[in-house]
N, C-alpha and C positions, 0 to 999 in steps of 0.2 A: 647579663649574655645570652642570647636567643641562641639553644641549640639548633643545630642544624636539622634537624629531625622534626621539632617543632616550628620551625620558619617552614616544612615543607608543610606538615599538616595545616596552619594558617595557609599558606600560598593555597594548599588545594581548598581549604572553607569558602576564600577570598573568590575562586573562579566558580565555585560553582553557584556561589551567591549573584557572580555575575550572569552567571546563565540564565539560573532560573528568572533573574530581573528583564533578561534581554526582550523587550517589546515587540509582537507582532507589528512588522513593517504593515503601511497601508496599503503597499502591492495586492495582499494578500485577502480573501476573501470567505464567509462562510458559505460554502458551495450551495447549502440548502435555500439561501436567500435569495439564490438566482438563477437554479437550477428546477426547473416546473416539475413537481412529482417527483421530485429525489427520495429515494428511502435510503437511510444511513442503518448501516449497523458495525460500527468501527471496531473491530475484530480486536485491534492491539489494546484498548481503553479497557477490558474486560479480562477473562481468564479461556476464551475460545480462541487458542490461537494454536500453532503448533510448541512455544513455549506453556503451556499454561500457567500464565498470571497477565498481569496488566504488565505495559510495559513502559519502560520509565519513559517522562516526557507528553505521554498521555492523560492529561489531568481531567478532561473531559473529553465525550464522544461526539466530536467536532471534525466536520469537513472542511479541512481549509485550503484552499488552492489560489493560485494567481489569479489575478482577474480574466487574462486572458485563456488560461484552461478553463475557470468556470463560464466564460462566456461559450468558449469551442464546448462544453458539456452541456449547455442549457440547448444549444443549437440541435445537437442529438439527440436530445431529450425532445424538443417540439415535433422532430422528425420521427420518431418512434412511435409518439400520441397518435395517429392515424390507424396503425398497427396494434392497440391494446396491448403497449409494452412502456415499460418506466425503468429507469437506471436507479440499480441498487448500487451502493459502494461499502466496500470491507475498507481502503485506506485510502487516505489524500496526500496532504502534506506528514512526511515523518520528520520528527529533529533528529538530528544527527546524535543524540545522545541516546534516542530508541534503536541507531543501526547500532552502537557502542554494545546496548544490549545484546544486540541479536549476536554479536560477534562474540561476547563473553560465553554466550550459551552453547554457541558454535561448537569452542574450545574447550568444550567441558563434555566430554565424549560419552561421559558415563550418563549423563543424562538424557536419557529415550525416554522418557515418561511415554512420549506422544509422537512416538513411532511407528505406532501401527496405525494412527488417523492420519498423520502428515509426510510420512516419508520411508513407509515401509519397504520398499526395494531399493534405499539407498542407504549406502555406511555412510554415518554421522559423519565419520571423518572425509567423506569426499564431495561434505555440502559446497564447501569454498570453490575445489578443484571443478565441480559439475555449475557452478553460477548459480547455486542457492541463495548464497549466503555473499555478504563480499562486505569491504570496509568503510564502502560509500555507496550512497544510491539514490538514484533519480528523484526519488519522491521528496528527497529533501530540499533541493531548486525549487518544488512547489508546484511543479505543474503533469507531474503523473499521477495516476488516477489505478486505483484495482476495484474494477467493477464486476457486474453481472446484469443479465436483464431479466427482469420481472412483470408479472401480466398484471395489468392497472386493477384489473377484476378483484383478485384475491390478493394483491404482493406474493404469489407463488414464486418462487426461481423456475425458471425455465433449466432446462436439463442440458449442465455443460459436460458431460461425462465423467468430471471429477470434484471433488469440493475445492473452494478457496485453499489457495495454499498448500497445496498436494504436490510435494515434489518428485516427480517424476517423469518420465518423457512421455506418461501417459495425458499430463496436462499441456504437452506442444501442442499448441493451434495446429500444425501439421498433423497431430497421431491421426493412425486412421483406426486403431483398434477400439476406440467407442462405439457408440452403435450413432446410425444414422444417424438420428436426431439429436447427438450431442454434437453432429461436426457440422449440420446444417444450422443449430443456433450458434457454434463459435462465427460458422461465417459471414451468419448476421447481424453479430456482434461487432465483430472486426472489418467487414465493410462499413458500417453505422461510422463506426470511430472512425475511420480513415477519412469518409467522405467530408469531415469537418478539421479535419488537420492533425490527427493524432495517428503516432505509430506505434503497432502492436509490439511486444517480445515473443522471440518464437520459443522460447521455455515456460511461456505463461498467457493459456487462455487470456484470462484476468486483467492483465496490466498494457495500459496504454500510457502514450507521454507524448505532450503537444510538440510538431516538428519543431515550428519556431519560439518554443519556451523564452522567457523572458530574461531568465537565469540559469545561463546553458553552463556558467564554471561555478556557480557559490551556492554553498553547500550549507542551509539555516539551522538553526536549531533552539529558536525560542519555542516555551511548551505550548502544548494543543489545551487552549482554556478557555 
């Protein structure tokens, strides 16, 4: 007779194995193969992020997107090319297991190792309330992108006023406390994205979602590899 505790362990292992084996749907593509001049810096594959370690589900630094989102982003890239600019992505498709990793971290209020860099003005206990962390993310639907603009000449990032993943009202696209140049650059990014069918998020200047996303109610969990 198998004890209940052992049954639970075996079931957990089976579920983990099933999740790990989940294949990437054919409707998802490597954006670097579609978007001209795309620069990738996948922050959750490494330790340069608000948690300070690689995030569950990011086995390779690849930007996966739905075909529709990748095609829209390619149009944005072509629009920006005459201005000497290109797109740099920090995060694209995000497995649901990565979101769960964020939630576990957020609930551990004692871990504030990256507070000075990523949320100096926000009490970690309020990250859920303030909309910076959630149990589900649009990224898991495959048509949401975190990005910035870079110069094609040297791949240097344009001034956006705050770093990526900076949890503060200063990162809101509408914020006027950042410099004039940063405000102009945020507006340039937003206009370029909206022109090709992407909508912004009002608390993060870097976050955009394809308006007519193909999987509005599906949250995927295949690993990035």
